[in-house]
N, C-alpha and C positions, 0 to 999 in steps of 0.2 A: 504494500500500500504506500503510495507516495506521501511524503511528509509535507504538512502545511508549513510554509516558510512565512511566518506572520509579517516580517518586515525585512527590508534590505539591510545588509551590513557589508563591511569590507571596503575596498577602494572606492573612491568617488568615480562615477561614470558620467560621460557626457551625453546623457539621454535627452537633456533639454536643449541641446545645441541645434538639433535638426528640426524639432517641433516643440510647440509650447503646450497649452492646456489641452487642445483637441476636445474642447467641451462638446461641441455639436457632433463631431465625429464619434465621440464616445456614446452620446445619446443614441445615435443611429445604430451603433454596434449593439447596444443593449436592447433597443426596440426590434432589431432584426433577430437577435437571439430569442427574444420573447415569442416572435412569430414562428421561427424555425425549430426552436428547442434543441439545437445542436451547435456546439462551438465551431466545429470544422466546417459545417455548412454555412455558418455565419461568416467565417473567415473567407470562404470561397466566394460567396455572393458579393461581399464588400470589395474584395480584390478584383473581381471580374467586372465591376462597374457600379456596384451599389453605393460607393462613395462618389462625391461630385468631382473630385480631382481628375484631371485629364490623363495624367501619367499613371500607368499601371505600377511602375516602381514606387511612385509616391504613395499610391493606395496600399501597397504592400508594407511600406515603412510605417504608415499610420496604423494599420491593423496590428502590426507586431508591437508597436508601442502601447496601444490600448490593451492588448492581450497581456503584456508584461505587467501593466499596472493593475489589471483587474483579475486575471485568471491564471497566469503562469505560476503564481505562488501557491497554487492548489488550495484555494479557500474552501471552507465548508459551503454546502449548497445554499444555505440560508443567506450568505453574504451576497451572492449573485442575485438571488431572489429579491433581496432588499434593493439592490442597485437597479434592477429592472423596474421595480415599483417607483423608485425616485425618478427614473427616466420617463415614465409614462404618465405621471400624475399631473403634468402641466405646470408645475411650480419650479421655476429655474433655481430657486434657493436650495431646494432639496438636493438636487444633483450637484450644484456648486459646492455645498458644504461637505457632501460625501466624497466628492472627487478630490477636494483639497486634502482630506484625510487620507484617502487611499494612495493618491499620487505621492504624497510625502512619505508615507510608510514604506513605499516600494522604491523610493529614490532617496538614499540617505544624504546625498548632497543637498537636495531641496529641503529635506527635514532639518538638517543642521543650519542652513541659511535662515529658515524661519525661527528656529530656537535661539540662535546666537546673534542674529542681526535684527530681525523684525521684532521679536518679543522684547529684547532689552530697550529698543528705541520706544516702543509703545509704553513700557513701564516708566521710562524717563520723561514721558510727555512729548517726545519728538515724533512728529507725524510724517515728515518727508522721508522719502526713500529714493535714492538715485543709484545709477550704475556703480559709482565710485564706492558706495557702501558695500556692494557685493565684491568688488575688486579688493577692498581692504580685508574682507573676510578670507578671500582666497590667498592673499599674501600671508595671512596669519596662520593658515593651517598646513603650510607646505612641509613642516617637519613631521607632522602626524600623517599627512597625506602627500608623500613625495610625487605622486602621479601628477599633481597640479603643476609642478615645475616643468613638465613636458608639454604643457598646453601653450600654444602660441598666444600672442597678444590679441590677434583677431578672434581666436576661439574664445578667449576669456571675455572679450567685449560682447560677442554674440550671446554667450551664455548669460551674462549679466542682464542684457536686454530681454532675453527670453524668460528669465526668472521673473522679472518685473511684469511682463505680459501675462505669464501664467498666474501669478498671484492676483493680478487685476481680474482675470477671467474667473477666478475662483472666489472673488468677493473680499479678498484680504487687502486690496488696494483700490483706490478710486482715483479718477482723473487721468488725463492723457498726457498733456504737456508736463504736468507735475504730478507725480505719484504720491498719494497720501495714504498712510496706513489707517484702516477702519476696521472696527469689529464686525465680522460677517454675521448675517442672519443665519441662525442654526435652528431649523425646524425640530420639533420634538421627536419626530420619527428618526432623525439622524442622530440626535443625542442618544436615544436608546440603541441605535446601531453601534455607536462607539462603546457604550457600556457592555454590550454583548461581545463585541470584538475583544475588548480587554479581558473580560471574564473567561472567554473561550481560549484566549492566549495563555491563560494561567496566572493572571495578575490576581493576587489575593484581594478579597473584598475590602480589607482595611487599607489597602494601598491604592484603590481605584482612583480616588480623588487627587492623589499626589502624582499620578502618572503624567509625564510631559506631553502626551498626545493631546490633552485638553488645550495646551498652549498653542496648538496649531490654529485654534479659533480665538486665541488671545484670552482664554479663560484662566483664571487663577484657581488654586485649590479650593477656596471658599465657594466660588461659583460652581465648580464641579461637584462639591459635596452637596450643595443645595439641589443640584439636578438629581443626585442620587437619592436624597431624602424626600424630595417633592417632585417626582417625575412629571407631573401634570402642570406644573407652574413655571416651566423654564423657557417657554418661547419668548424670544427677545426681539423687540422691534428697534432697529437702528434709526 
């Protein structure tokens, strides 16, 4: 039986250089899967022309990135069922909040950028975020992640821009000319999705509120504990 790999680890990979959030492509992937009920059939239909991109090679790349984020880690069946529901209910915020969570959990570079760049700035009351902030983070992690030293200046520039675009698409940033950190809207169903993710991953009940995954939505431990104690009171309007 294949092991579930709950989150990415190891060297940083340049997954966000070629593509950003792929929000609408991921929605189409999930909707196609809901219709066909088979992952391989879904992949084939999208690569064969189910995606709007003209190039078959581009469609293949997009499908592989979506598969990496959503299914290649061998999630339990309920995870994909939840994601399908988020893609079909017509509410953009459901899918945004869930994909921010899953994309970061399956891309430890993005996860660390949120935890070590976005969250500290938010806590310090600094709302602006620019490419140079991402560049400084990359400069600072080269000892722990020597693979970064092999990335060209152009690659790092593109990565930084794509990170900002991805976080904007997922609701963690707003604005185009100037990116500003904002607390994303997190529907109750997605809150419960994270609670179940952490529980099934093996996080002890006493440690749930302290887990750093909550900070992907800019939530602190008190906010997370309130969600755990009062699950029907946590929807938040920004």
